C-alpha positions in Angstrom: -22.8 33.4 -31.1 -21.8 31.7 -27.7 -18.1 32.3 -28.6 -18.5 36.2 -28.5 -17.8 38.0 -25.2 -20.5 40.2 -23.6 -19.0 43.4 -25.3 -18.9 41.8 -28.6 -22.6 40.6 -28.3 -23.6 44.0 -27.3 -21.6 45.4 -30.3 -23.2 43.0 -32.6 -26.9 43.7 -31.7 -26.1 47.4 -32.0 -24.9 47.2 -35.6 -27.4 44.6 -36.5 -30.2 46.6 -35.4 -28.9 49.8 -36.8 -28.6 48.0 -40.2 -32.0 46.2 -39.9 -33.9 49.6 -39.0 -32.3 51.6 -41.9 -33.1 48.7 -44.2 -36.8 48.4 -42.9 -37.4 52.0 -42.9 -36.6 52.4 -46.6 -39.0 49.6 -47.4 -42.1 51.8 -47.1 -40.8 54.1 -49.8 -39.9 51.4 -52.1 -43.1 49.4 -51.8 -45.5 52.4 -51.7 -43.9 54.0 -54.9 -42.8 57.1 -53.2 -41.6 59.8 -55.9 -38.0 59.7 -54.5 -37.8 55.8 -55.0 -39.4 55.8 -58.4 -37.0 58.9 -59.4 -33.9 56.8 -58.2 -35.0 53.6 -59.8 -35.9 55.3 -63.1 -32.6 57.1 -63.2 -30.7 53.8 -62.8 -33.0 52.1 -65.4 -34.5 49.6 -63.1 -38.0 51.0 -62.3 -40.2 49.2 -61.0 -38.8 45.7 -60.8 -35.5 46.9 -59.3 -37.3 48.8 -56.6 -39.6 45.8 -55.8 -36.4 43.3 -56.0 -34.4 45.6 -53.8 -37.1 45.9 -51.4 -37.5 42.2 -51.1 -33.9 41.6 -50.8 -33.6 44.3 -48.1 -36.5 42.7 -46.1 -34.8 39.2 -46.5 -31.6 40.9 -45.2 -33.2 42.6 -42.1 -34.8 39.5 -41.2 -31.6 37.3 -41.3 -29.8 40.1 -39.4 -32.1 39.3 -36.5 -31.2 35.7 -36.5 -28.1 35.0 -34.1 -27.1 32.0 -36.5 -27.6 33.6 -39.9 -26.8 37.3 -39.2 -23.7 36.9 -41.3 -25.7 36.0 -44.3 -28.0 39.0 -43.8 -24.8 41.2 -43.5 -23.5 39.6 -46.5 -26.8 40.3 -48.5 -27.0 43.9 -47.2 -23.3 44.7 -48.1 -23.9 43.4 -51.6 -27.3 45.5 -51.8 -25.4 48.5 -50.5 -22.5 47.9 -52.8 -24.9 48.4 -55.8 -26.5 51.4 -54.1 -23.2 53.3 -53.3 -21.8 52.5 -56.9 -25.0 53.8 -58.4 -24.6 57.0 -56.2 -21.1 57.4 -57.4 -21.6 56.8 -61.1 -25.2 57.6 -62.0 -27.2 59.5 -59.1 -24.8 61.7 -57.4 -24.3 61.7 -53.6 -27.0 64.3 -53.2 -30.5 62.9 -54.7 -33.3 65.5 -55.1 -32.0 67.8 -52.4 -31.6 65.1 -49.7 -28.2 66.5 -48.7 -26.6 63.1 -49.2 -28.9 61.4 -46.6 -29.5 58.2 -48.7 -25.9 58.0 -49.7 -25.0 58.2 -46.1 -27.4 55.6 -44.8 -26.1 53.2 -47.7 -22.6 53.7 -46.2 -23.7 53.4 -42.6 -25.4 50.1 -43.7 -22.3 48.9 -45.5 -20.1 49.7 -42.5 -22.4 48.1 -39.9 -22.5 45.0 -42.3 -18.7 44.7 -42.4 -18.6 45.1 -38.6 -21.3 42.2 -38.4 -19.1 40.0 -40.8 -16.2 40.6 -38.8 -17.8 39.9 -35.4 -19.4 36.6 -36.7 -16.6 35.4 -39.0 -16.5 32.0 -37.3 -20.0 31.4 -38.5 -19.4 31.8 -42.2 -19.1 28.2 -43.4 -16.6 29.0 -46.1 -14.4 31.0 -43.6 -14.9 29.3 -40.4 -12.1 26.8 -41.0 -9.6 29.8 -41.0 -11.0 31.1 -37.6 -11.3 27.9 -35.5 -9.1 27.7 -32.4 -6.7 24.7 -32.7 -6.4 22.4 -29.8 -3.0 21.4 -29.0 
């Protein structure tokens, strides 16, 4: 994280906090068995274990996003989860779910975009990519 400029650090924290807040906010609905969550996971054939599993994965991603040295891993995990959510919206659920006006789809896209930005900002921390982004000394 020390290699980031002040502007990039601020941008990083903004997108990471946005992502974590969205992920944490949806946990309440997943873990309490809110009718919307039960409907969604029933429709995709993953109720209740898919709901619980995705909730645990989202909690893990949110925690990792708040770590300066592991935020890339949280972003990668969040991106994977949102990839599944977006695919479900586009194939099974539809953009609008139970008259939500597309809110859940929009939140999924927001988390995916913020995760991509986080990965771009912290690309030098990703072990299997870091060697491609190191500055060569002459």
